[in-house]
C-alpha positions as CSV (number, residue, x, y, z in Angstrom):
1,M,0.0,0.0,0.0
2,V,1.3,3.5,-1.0
3,R,1.1,6.1,1.8
4,F,1.4,9.9,1.5
5,H,2.8,12.4,3.9
6,V,2.4,16.2,3.2
7,D,5.5,18.3,3.7
8,T,4.7,20.9,6.5
9,W,6.7,23.7,4.8
10,D,4.7,26.2,2.8
11,P,5.3,25.4,-0.9
12,A,6.0,29.1,-1.4
13,Y,9.2,28.7,0.6
14,G,10.4,25.7,-1.5
15,S,11.0,22.3,0.0
16,S,12.5,21.4,3.3
17,V,14.9,19.6,1.0
18,D,15.7,22.7,-1.0
19,A,17.0,22.6,-4.6
20,A,20.2,24.6,-5.3
21,E,20.2,27.1,-8.2
22,T,21.6,25.6,-11.4
23,A,24.3,27.5,-13.1
24,S,23.4,29.0,-16.5
25,S,25.0,27.3,-19.4
26,T,27.2,29.3,-21.8
27,A,25.2,29.9,-25.0
28,R,26.5,29.4,-28.5
29,I,26.0,32.7,-30.3
30,D,25.9,33.6,-34.0
31,P,25.3,37.4,-34.3
32,E,25.4,37.4,-38.1
33,V,21.9,36.0,-38.9
34,E,20.6,39.4,-40.2
35,V,23.7,41.6,-40.6
36,P,27.5,41.2,-40.0
37,A,28.6,41.9,-36.4
38,S,30.5,44.9,-37.6
39,R,27.2,46.6,-38.6
40,W,25.3,46.0,-35.4
41,A,23.2,49.0,-34.5
42,P,19.6,49.8,-33.4
43,I,17.1,48.9,-36.1
44,P,14.0,51.3,-36.2
45,A,10.5,50.0,-36.7
46,T,9.3,49.7,-40.3
47,A,5.8,50.1,-41.6
48,V,4.5,46.5,-41.8
49,P,0.9,45.4,-41.9
50,R,-0.3,44.1,-38.5
51,P,-1.9,40.6,-38.3
52,A,-5.7,40.7,-38.0
53,A,-5.5,38.8,-34.8
54,I,-2.9,38.7,-32.0
55,L,-3.2,35.6,-29.6
56,F,-1.5,36.0,-26.2
57,V,-0.6,32.7,-24.6
58,D,0.2,32.4,-20.9
59,G,0.4,29.7,-18.3
60,I,0.6,29.4,-14.6
61,R,1.7,26.7,-12.2
62,R,1.2,26.4,-8.4
63,V,2.6,23.8,-6.1
64,D,-0.2,23.0,-3.7
65,A,1.7,20.6,-1.6
66,R,5.0,18.7,-1.5
67,V,4.5,15.1,-0.5
68,W,6.5,12.1,0.6
69,I,5.2,8.8,-0.7
70,E,5.9,5.6,1.0
71,E,5.7,2.2,-0.9
72,P,6.7,-1.3,0.1
73,L,10.4,-2.3,-0.6
74,L,10.2,-5.8,-2.1
75,D,12.8,-8.5,-2.4
76,P,13.3,-8.8,-6.3
77,D,13.6,-12.6,-6.0
78,T,11.0,-13.6,-3.4
79,G,8.6,-10.7,-3.5
80,E,8.9,-10.5,0.3
81,V,8.4,-7.1,1.9
82,L,11.7,-5.9,3.3
83,G,10.5,-2.6,4.5
84,T,9.4,0.7,3.0
85,Q,11.0,3.2,0.6
86,T,10.1,6.9,0.3
87,G,10.1,9.2,-2.8
88,M,9.2,12.9,-3.2
89,G,6.1,14.2,-5.0
90,L,4.6,17.5,-6.0
91,C,0.8,18.0,-6.0
92,A,0.4,21.0,-8.4
93,S,-2.3,23.0,-10.2
94,Y,-1.5,24.3,-13.7
95,G,-3.4,26.1,-16.3
96,S,-3.0,28.0,-19.7
97,G,-5.2,30.5,-21.4
98,V,-5.2,32.4,-24.7
99,V,-6.6,35.9,-25.2
100,C,-7.3,37.2,-28.7
101,S,-7.0,40.8,-29.7
102,C,-8.8,41.4,-33.0
103,Q,-11.5,43.6,-34.5
104,R,-13.9,42.2,-32.0
105,G,-11.8,43.5,-29.1
106,A,-9.9,41.5,-26.5
107,H,-11.6,38.2,-25.5
108,L,-10.8,34.8,-24.2
109,L,-10.5,32.1,-26.7
110,S,-9.2,29.2,-24.6
111,A,-8.7,28.3,-20.9
112,L,-7.5,25.0,-19.7
113,T,-6.7,23.8,-16.2
114,R,-5.1,20.6,-14.8
115,R,-4.0,19.1,-11.5
116,G,-1.2,16.6,-11.3
117,L,0.9,14.6,-8.9
118,F,4.5,14.4,-10.2
119,T,6.7,11.8,-8.6
120,T,9.5,9.3,-9.2
121,V,7.5,6.7,-7.2
122,A,6.4,4.1,-9.7
123,G,3.5,2.8,-7.6
124,A,2.0,6.2,-7.0
125,E,-1.7,6.6,-7.9
126,D,-4.1,9.5,-8.5
127,V,-4.8,11.5,-5.3
128,T,-8.5,12.6,-4.9
129,T,-9.3,15.6,-2.7
130,T,-12.3,17.8,-2.2
131,A,-10.6,20.3,-4.5
132,G,-10.2,17.8,-7.3
133,T,-8.2,14.9,-8.4
134,Y,-4.4,15.1,-8.9
135,R,-3.5,12.7,-11.8
136,A,-0.3,10.8,-11.2
137,H,2.6,11.4,-13.6
138,H,5.7,9.2,-13.1
139,T,9.1,10.6,-13.8
140,G,12.0,8.3,-14.1
141,D,14.7,8.7,-11.3
142,R,18.0,10.1,-12.8
143,G,20.3,9.0,-10.0
144,E,22.1,12.0,-8.5
145,E,19.8,14.7,-10.0
146,N,18.1,16.8,-7.3
147,P,14.5,15.3,-7.1
148,A,13.1,18.7,-6.5
149,L,14.5,20.0,-9.8
150,L,13.5,16.9,-11.6
151,L,9.9,17.1,-10.5
152,S,9.7,20.9,-11.1
153,G,11.0,20.2,-14.7
154,A,8.3,17.5,-15.2
155,L,5.6,19.9,-14.1
156,Q,7.0,22.7,-16.4
157,Q,6.9,20.2,-19.4
158,H,3.2,19.4,-18.7
159,L,2.5,23.1,-18.5
160,T,4.3,23.7,-21.8
161,D,2.3,20.9,-23.4
162,L,-0.9,22.5,-22.1
163,E,0.0,25.8,-23.5
164,I,0.5,24.2,-27.0
165,I,-2.9,22.6,-26.7
166,A,-4.5,25.9,-25.6
167,A,-2.7,27.7,-28.6
168,A,-3.9,25.1,-31.0
169,E,-7.5,25.3,-29.6
170,A,-7.5,29.1,-30.0
171,R,-6.1,28.9,-33.5
172,N,-9.1,26.7,-34.3
173,G,-11.4,29.2,-32.6
174,L,-10.3,31.8,-35.1
175,R,-12.1,30.1,-37.9
176,D,-15.4,32.0,-37.1
177,H,-13.5,35.3,-36.8
178,D,-13.1,35.9,-40.5
179,V,-9.3,36.8,-40.1
180,E,-6.7,36.0,-42.7
181,D,-3.7,36.0,-40.5
182,S,-2.6,35.8,-36.9
183,L,0.5,36.1,-34.6
184,V,0.9,34.0,-31.5
185,V,2.8,35.7,-28.6
186,V,3.9,33.2,-25.9
187,D,4.8,34.6,-22.5
188,G,8.3,33.3,-21.8
189,P,10.8,31.3,-23.9
190,L,9.6,29.2,-26.8
191,R,11.2,26.0,-25.6
192,G,9.0,23.1,-26.6
193,R,6.7,25.4,-28.6
194,T,8.6,26.1,-31.8
195,S,6.3,23.9,-33.8
196,L,3.6,26.6,-33.5
197,A,3.5,28.7,-36.8
198,D,3.9,32.4,-36.7
199,T,4.8,32.4,-33.0
200,I,7.1,34.4,-31.0
201,G,8.4,34.1,-27.3
202,Y,8.3,37.2,-25.2
203,I,10.9,37.3,-22.3
204,K,10.8,40.2,-19.8
205,S,13.3,39.1,-17.2
206,H,17.1,39.1,-17.9
207,R,19.3,36.9,-15.8
208,T,22.0,36.1,-18.4
209,T,24.3,38.1,-20.7
210,Y,24.3,36.3,-24.0
211,L,26.1,38.8,-26.3
212,P,29.8,39.8,-26.4
213,P,30.5,43.2,-24.8
214,A,30.6,45.2,-28.0
215,L,27.2,43.9,-29.2
216,H,25.7,43.9,-25.8
217,A,26.3,47.6,-25.6
218,V,23.9,48.0,-28.6
219,I,21.0,47.1,-26.3
220,A,21.4,50.1,-24.0
221,R,21.2,52.3,-27.1
222,L,17.8,51.1,-28.2
223,G,15.1,53.8,-28.5
224,A,11.5,53.0,-28.0
225,G,10.3,50.6,-30.7
226,E,13.8,49.8,-31.8
227,R,15.3,46.4,-31.8
228,T,18.7,44.7,-32.2
229,P,19.7,42.6,-35.2
230,I,18.7,38.9,-35.0
231,F,21.1,36.5,-33.5
232,A,21.2,32.7,-33.2
233,M,21.4,31.3,-29.8
234,G,22.0,27.7,-28.7
235,T,22.0,26.2,-25.3
236,S,20.2,22.9,-24.7
237,W,18.0,24.0,-27.5
238,D,18.4,26.4,-30.6
239,R,16.4,29.5,-31.4
240,L,16.7,32.9,-33.0
241,S,16.4,36.0,-30.8
242,W,16.5,39.8,-30.6
243,Y,16.2,42.5,-28.1
244,L,13.4,45.1,-28.4
245,R,12.7,48.2,-26.2
246,L,9.1,48.9,-25.4
247,P,7.9,52.5,-24.8
248,S,8.9,53.7,-21.4
249,A,10.0,56.7,-19.4
250,D,13.7,57.5,-19.3
251,G,15.6,55.5,-16.7
252,A,18.0,52.7,-16.4
253,P,19.7,51.5,-19.6
254,W,17.6,48.3,-19.7
255,V,14.2,49.8,-18.8
256,G,11.4,48.5,-21.1
257,V,13.8,46.0,-22.8
258,V,12.4,42.6,-23.6
259,R,14.0,39.7,-25.5
260,V,12.0,38.1,-28.3
261,E,12.5,34.5,-29.7
262,C,11.4,32.6,-32.8
263,A,12.1,29.1,-34.1
264,A,15.7,28.4,-35.2
265,E,14.3,26.4,-38.2
266,L,13.0,29.6,-39.9
267,D,15.0,31.0,-42.7
268,P,16.5,34.5,-42.2
269,Q,13.8,36.3,-44.2
270,A,11.0,34.7,-42.2
271,A,12.8,35.5,-39.0
272,V,13.2,39.2,-40.0
273,R,9.4,39.3,-40.8
274,L,8.6,38.2,-37.2
275,A,11.1,40.6,-35.8
276,N,9.6,43.5,-37.7
277,L,6.1,42.4,-36.7
278,S,7.2,42.3,-33.0
279,Q,8.2,46.0,-33.4
280,A,4.7,46.8,-34.9
281,V,2.7,44.8,-32.4
282,L,4.4,44.5,-29.0
283,P,4.9,48.2,-28.1
284,R,1.1,48.7,-28.6
285,Y,0.4,46.3,-25.7
286,A,3.1,47.4,-23.3
287,S,2.0,47.7,-19.7
288,T,2.0,51.0,-17.9
289,E,5.0,51.4,-15.6
290,Y,3.1,51.5,-12.4
291,K,1.7,48.1,-13.1
292,D,4.9,46.5,-14.4
293,H,8.1,48.4,-14.6
294,R,9.7,45.8,-17.0
């Protein structure tokens, strides 16, 4: 019989067995996708037709409880119960939604929610509560990898999958909108979502310096609506990226700067089209500073 014990720490504080921060990997950079590195300079916005519909995709995850799961430890030869073994689990709620901005105004096109139990314990089963059922998802143990990081990654992958489903559902919902084209804007990196057509990732937080110093300095020189040239970036996955400054009051060199991504498989001309579209579209939807200073 499998037994569950809820960790008494508030999930907002992490686990009582806390996960160490992982060091950022060094990205492979090719700055010459659009122009030679010697010609890097701010690129002003150009007059391009805006898509008839903009789909904004976002997701959210919440760890409701961290649990410890006990299951019998069996002798592999005799099947005799030798004792118990314990594994970690996350009970989490996660969801994704898509808002469409078109001639009808802003409206919700898709909203999906899920609950899951993420664990390395093979015998774990669904957990039913008064709030709903947490579906069991088993993740293979990877030896020395921190289990908290492993399970958090599994949760994030399920959230990414749900965002893809929500985006596809929203695109299907556009059929009765009488629109010829659309642009999908995903909040955060595009990892795992590069298969979505005409899609860009929108990253507001900056924790890593990717470009060499001479090119990195171009970012601080961006004016409102201007972007850097496109560069290719490879870490554990490949993508094309550029920096864009949204309208903002004068302040720190990086105020209003976001990083935008698109699929690495696109040819340079298609990537430039999306980069130019991002200049035409994203500044229009920038938040006011008292709501979000980024």
